[in-house]
N, C-alpha and C positions, 0 to 999 in steps of 0.2 A: 466285442473286443476290439481294441485298437493297438496298432503297433506303435511303440514309443519312439522317441527320437534316436535312440541307439539300437533300434530293431528289437527291443524287448517286448514280450507279450506276457501279461499276467494271466495265469490259469485260474479261472474262478474257483472259489472254495468248494462248491458242490462237486466239481469235477475232480479236484485234488482229493477230496474225501472218498469219492467213488473209486478212485484208483489207489487209494491208500498212500498217497504221496505226502511226505513230510518235508519241511525245509532241510536242504542239504542232500536230499535223495538225488540219485542220478537217473536220467531218462535217456532213451535211445530214440533218435529221430531220423526218419528217412522219407524220401519222396516215393509216392506211388502215383504215377501219372501227374495229375494236377493237385494231388492231395499231399499234405504234410501229415505224416503219421508219427505219433509220439506214444511210447510205451515205457513203463518203468523198467529200469535195467534189471531189477529183481525178477519181473515177470518174464523178460526175454531169457534170462539165465535159466530159470526154472523150465521153460519150454525147451531150451536146448539140451539141458540135462535129461529131460524126459525122452527126447529123441534118441539119445545114445544109451539109455538105461539098459537096454537088452543086449548091447554089444559086449561080447566076451573078449578078453585079451586086451592088448594095447594097440590102438591104431598107430601110435607113434612107432612102436616096434615093427609093425607090418610095413610101414613106409620106409624105415631104415633098411629092412631086409630087401625090399624091392629095389631101393637105390643101390645097394651093394651088388645085387644081381645084374643090374643095368651096367654098373661100373665094370664088373667082371667081363660082361659081353663086349663092352667097348674096348677093354684092354686086350681081348683075344682077337679082335678083329677087324 
């Protein structure tokens, strides 16, 4: 693979097929040391949903309650 003049890289067809990537799909890219990691956004979202599948209740509600308690403590003292 070569990097084009505008920094573009073409993902070979066999890798796109293996990842199930289609034109217009979004990918997530990050650095791990000296490696550039690319995953389909769909795969990353599925992994994140699976991590929180067992969580009951609302994490947002818990955070709001915690912030309100902190604000009350600060107001008292």
